[in-house]
Structures are given as C-alpha cells and as structure tokens.
C-alpha positions as CSV (number, residue, x, y, z in Angstrom):
1,M,-223.2,-14.2,-92.1
2,M,-224.9,-16.5,-89.7
3,D,-225.9,-19.0,-92.5
4,N,-222.4,-19.0,-93.9
5,L,-220.8,-20.0,-90.5
6,K,-223.5,-22.4,-89.2
7,N,-221.4,-25.5,-90.1
8,Y,-218.3,-24.2,-88.3
9,K,-217.4,-25.0,-84.7
10,A,-215.1,-23.2,-82.3
11,V,-212.7,-24.3,-79.6
12,I,-211.6,-22.1,-76.7
13,L,-208.4,-23.0,-74.8
14,A,-209.0,-22.5,-71.1
15,G,-206.8,-25.2,-69.5
16,G,-203.7,-23.2,-68.8
17,R,-202.3,-22.5,-65.4
18,G,-202.1,-18.7,-65.8
19,T,-198.8,-18.6,-63.8
20,R,-198.0,-15.1,-64.8
21,L,-201.1,-13.9,-62.9
22,Y,-200.4,-15.9,-59.7
23,P,-201.5,-15.9,-57.0
24,V,-205.0,-14.9,-58.2
25,T,-205.1,-17.6,-60.8
26,K,-204.5,-20.3,-58.2
27,E,-208.1,-19.6,-57.2
28,I,-209.7,-18.3,-60.4
29,P,-209.0,-19.6,-63.9
30,K,-207.6,-16.8,-66.0
31,P,-210.4,-16.9,-68.6
32,L,-212.9,-16.2,-65.8
33,L,-211.2,-13.1,-64.7
34,P,-213.5,-10.0,-65.3
35,V,-213.1,-7.2,-67.7
36,K,-215.9,-4.6,-67.5
37,K,-217.7,-6.8,-65.0
38,R,-217.8,-9.8,-67.4
39,P,-215.4,-12.8,-67.6
40,I,-212.9,-12.6,-70.4
41,I,-214.2,-15.9,-71.9
42,N,-217.7,-14.3,-72.3
43,Y,-216.3,-12.0,-75.0
44,L,-214.9,-15.0,-76.9
45,V,-218.1,-17.0,-76.7
46,D,-220.0,-13.9,-78.0
47,L,-217.4,-13.4,-80.8
48,F,-218.4,-16.8,-82.2
49,Y,-222.0,-17.0,-81.2
50,F,-223.1,-13.7,-82.6
51,Q,-221.4,-14.4,-85.9
52,G,-223.4,-17.7,-86.4
53,I,-221.2,-20.3,-84.7
54,K,-223.5,-22.2,-82.4
55,E,-221.4,-25.1,-81.3
56,I,-218.5,-24.2,-78.9
57,A,-216.1,-26.4,-77.0
58,I,-213.9,-25.3,-74.1
59,L,-210.8,-27.2,-73.0
60,I,-210.5,-26.8,-69.3
61,N,-208.3,-28.0,-66.5
62,K,-210.0,-30.7,-64.5
63,E,-209.0,-28.9,-61.3
64,F,-211.3,-26.0,-62.2
65,N,-214.3,-27.9,-63.7
66,Q,-216.7,-26.7,-61.0
67,D,-215.7,-23.1,-61.7
68,F,-216.6,-23.5,-65.4
69,F,-219.8,-25.4,-64.7
70,W,-220.9,-22.6,-62.4
71,W,-219.9,-20.0,-65.1
72,K,-222.0,-21.7,-67.7
73,R,-225.1,-22.0,-65.5
74,R,-224.9,-18.3,-64.7
75,Y,-224.1,-16.8,-68.1
76,Y,-225.0,-19.4,-70.8
77,P,-227.5,-21.8,-69.5
78,R,-229.1,-22.5,-72.9
79,T,-226.1,-22.1,-75.2
80,K,-224.6,-25.2,-76.7
81,I,-221.2,-25.3,-74.9
82,K,-219.4,-28.5,-74.3
83,F,-216.5,-29.0,-71.9
84,F,-213.5,-31.2,-72.4
85,E,-211.3,-31.8,-69.4
86,E,-207.6,-32.2,-69.3
87,N,-206.2,-34.3,-66.5
88,E,-202.8,-32.6,-67.0
89,P,-201.7,-29.6,-69.1
90,L,-201.5,-30.5,-72.8
91,G,-200.5,-27.1,-74.3
92,T,-202.2,-25.3,-77.1
93,F,-202.5,-28.3,-79.4
94,G,-202.2,-31.5,-77.4
95,G,-205.7,-31.3,-75.9
96,L,-207.3,-31.0,-79.3
97,W,-207.0,-34.8,-79.6
98,L,-209.8,-35.1,-77.0
99,L,-212.1,-33.2,-79.4
100,K,-211.2,-35.0,-82.6
101,N,-214.5,-36.8,-83.0
102,W,-216.5,-33.7,-81.8
103,I,-214.8,-31.5,-84.4
104,G,-215.6,-33.8,-87.3
105,K,-214.7,-33.1,-90.9
106,N,-215.3,-29.3,-91.2
107,P,-212.8,-26.5,-90.6
108,F,-212.9,-25.1,-87.1
109,F,-211.8,-22.0,-85.1
110,L,-209.3,-22.3,-82.2
111,T,-208.6,-19.4,-79.9
112,N,-206.6,-18.7,-76.7
113,G,-208.9,-18.1,-73.8
114,D,-207.1,-15.1,-72.3
115,E,-207.5,-12.5,-75.1
116,L,-210.1,-9.9,-76.1
117,K,-210.5,-9.6,-79.8
118,E,-212.9,-8.3,-82.5
119,I,-212.6,-9.8,-86.0
120,N,-214.9,-10.6,-89.0
121,L,-214.9,-14.4,-89.0
122,L,-216.6,-14.6,-92.4
123,K,-213.7,-12.7,-94.0
124,M,-211.2,-15.0,-92.4
125,V,-213.1,-18.0,-93.7
126,A,-213.0,-16.6,-97.3
127,F,-209.3,-15.9,-97.0
128,H,-208.7,-19.4,-95.7
129,Q,-210.5,-20.9,-98.6
130,R,-208.7,-18.7,-101.2
131,T,-205.3,-19.7,-99.9
132,N,-206.2,-23.4,-99.6
133,S,-204.1,-23.5,-96.5
134,L,-204.2,-26.1,-93.7
135,A,-204.1,-23.4,-91.1
136,T,-204.8,-19.7,-91.1
137,I,-203.5,-17.4,-88.3
138,A,-205.3,-14.1,-87.6
139,L,-202.6,-11.5,-87.5
140,I,-203.4,-8.3,-85.6
141,K,-201.6,-5.0,-86.1
142,V,-200.2,-3.6,-82.8
143,P,-198.2,-0.4,-82.2
144,D,-195.2,-2.2,-80.6
145,P,-194.8,-5.7,-82.0
146,S,-191.4,-6.2,-80.4
147,N,-193.0,-7.8,-77.4
148,Y,-194.5,-10.6,-79.5
149,G,-193.9,-13.0,-82.3
150,V,-193.9,-11.1,-85.6
151,A,-195.1,-13.0,-88.7
152,I,-193.1,-12.8,-92.0
153,C,-195.6,-13.1,-94.9
154,E,-195.2,-13.6,-98.6
155,N,-198.3,-13.5,-100.8
156,G,-200.6,-14.3,-97.9
157,Y,-198.5,-17.2,-96.6
158,I,-196.5,-17.2,-93.4
159,K,-192.9,-18.2,-93.9
160,K,-191.7,-17.8,-90.3
161,F,-192.1,-16.0,-87.0
162,L,-189.5,-13.7,-85.4
163,E,-189.9,-13.9,-81.6
164,K,-189.7,-10.4,-80.0
165,P,-187.5,-8.9,-82.7
166,K,-185.6,-5.7,-81.9
167,S,-186.3,-4.3,-85.4
168,P,-189.7,-5.8,-86.4
169,P,-190.2,-6.1,-90.2
170,S,-194.0,-5.8,-89.6
171,N,-196.5,-4.6,-87.0
172,Y,-198.6,-7.8,-87.4
173,I,-198.4,-10.4,-84.7
174,N,-200.2,-13.7,-83.9
175,S,-203.5,-12.8,-82.3
176,G,-204.1,-16.3,-80.8
177,L,-207.0,-17.0,-83.2
178,Y,-206.7,-19.8,-85.8
179,L,-208.9,-21.4,-88.5
180,L,-207.8,-25.0,-89.0
181,S,-208.8,-27.6,-91.5
182,P,-209.5,-31.0,-90.0
183,E,-206.5,-32.4,-91.8
184,I,-204.4,-30.7,-89.1
185,F,-204.8,-33.9,-87.1
186,Q,-202.4,-35.6,-89.5
187,Y,-199.8,-33.6,-87.6
188,H,-201.1,-34.7,-84.2
189,S,-199.3,-37.6,-82.4
190,G,-201.9,-38.1,-79.7
191,P,-202.9,-36.6,-76.3
192,K,-199.5,-35.4,-75.1
193,F,-198.2,-31.9,-74.5
194,L,-197.9,-30.0,-77.8
195,M,-197.7,-26.3,-78.6
196,I,-199.3,-25.3,-81.9
197,E,-197.0,-22.3,-82.2
198,K,-193.8,-24.2,-81.8
199,D,-194.6,-27.8,-82.8
200,I,-197.0,-27.4,-85.7
201,F,-196.9,-24.0,-87.3
202,P,-193.1,-24.1,-88.2
203,K,-193.8,-27.4,-90.1
204,L,-196.7,-25.9,-92.0
205,A,-194.8,-22.8,-92.8
206,Q,-192.0,-24.9,-94.4
207,E,-194.7,-26.7,-96.5
208,N,-196.3,-23.4,-97.5
209,R,-199.6,-24.5,-95.9
210,L,-199.8,-21.7,-93.2
211,A,-201.6,-18.5,-94.1
212,G,-201.7,-15.2,-92.3
213,F,-205.0,-13.2,-92.3
214,Q,-204.2,-9.6,-91.5
215,Y,-206.9,-7.6,-89.9
216,N,-207.3,-4.3,-88.0
217,G,-209.4,-4.3,-84.9
218,K,-209.4,-4.2,-81.1
219,W,-207.2,-6.8,-79.4
220,Y,-206.0,-7.2,-75.9
221,D,-203.7,-9.8,-74.4
222,C,-204.6,-10.3,-70.7
223,G,-201.8,-12.7,-69.9
224,T,-199.8,-10.5,-67.6
225,W,-200.7,-8.0,-64.9
226,E,-199.6,-5.1,-67.0
227,R,-201.6,-6.2,-70.1
228,Y,-204.6,-7.2,-68.0
229,E,-204.7,-3.7,-66.4
230,K,-204.5,-2.1,-69.9
231,A,-207.5,-4.2,-71.0
232,L,-209.4,-3.2,-67.9
233,I,-208.9,0.5,-68.7
234,E,-209.2,0.5,-72.5
235,W,-211.6,-2.3,-73.5
236,S,-215.1,-1.1,-74.4
C-alpha cells in the first residue's frame, strides 16, 4: 500500500473559526482539541502517513500559526508537514489556490480538520480511477443521516445532495474526505472565499464528474459540543 500511495499528497483544512465550539476555540484551534489525550489533527496526519502519504499540507488561520508551529514541534518534528497561512477565512476550497504549485499534477486528498475517520485510502484511489471522475467524495454510513447532507448516487456517481432530509433515501453522508484530480483547479477562480460543497460539487454532479465512494468505518464529526462529547466517549 505504501508504494502505491507514495506519489499522493494530502491537505488538511484547519483554518476555520470553529464558532460552534466558542468560547474554547477563541483560544485553541478546533483541530488541536484533544480526543483521548491527542489532538484531533494527529489522527488525520496518521491516517495519511501510515498509509504511505509522506507529504502533508495544512491550511491554517494566520492568527493561530504559533499554536500549529508548537504542535508540529511537539508531535511531528521530523515529519514532512508544510503550513499554508490564510490571512482571512477562505472556506473549504478558496485556500487551495495557495497550494496550487505545491500540489502539482497528481491527484491529492483533501480533508476537513475536525473529524475522526478510518478509511482504506488505496481502495478509494482505485475507485476514483475506475470512475474517471474529477472528484470523489468518501461517503460514510451513519445511523441517523437526517442531520447531514445525504448523497444521491447512481452507478457510483453523485447526482445531488439532500441537506438534512426528513426521510433520507440513504444512510450515506459526506464524510469530509475527498480525492481530487488536479484539473479541479479549472473550477477555481482564485484566492477568494469558496465552499467546495456548495460552489464546486453541484457543478461536477451536473457534469457527471463527481463520484461517491461508499465505505463502512469509524467516523466522528467533532464540530459541535454534542458531537465532540460523543467522540470523546466512543473513539478508540
């Protein structure tokens, strides 16, 4: 597995304000909050690193750069991790423009920085290649999908999302992990605020270039106090 993923890079989104966890996240960036005595972001770095991805970039808010510099010195002093700073919030897609040259010409992974997840990345790569899609979303099965965006799939391709549907047609939701081909930058208009879920994925779905990789595994969203508490209790 490690040899097959050695040419891939990964990007972790860690520049958000974390407003739903105020006031704590006024002092500590959400990805640095602990779960089982380790920062959330550690689990994401390990997810990529232990499956063979050795180049990782983290998009951070300039306001918290010292917090992340300290974090790297403590936990990953010899790991190849590169920081890119946003002077202002750029959403889940806008900040990628700062990484365009670093990413290069190979497909790359992109993940939210406030989730815990376990997934076989090699299987996701194989699926992405089979569908020949521009973007593949990892879809995780949850007991109650009505609190999230539910993906409507046909033959492996995502046609649209239903946001918090009362009667979900599926238990698979967006897990916040994506595999993107470098051609995704054709849809990028520059370093301004953009949300990949709202500004990019609907266009790709219409063009039949958005795939949904369904997997079963552990997944916790730590974005609210209730969900963060659930992760603290159940993650192992």
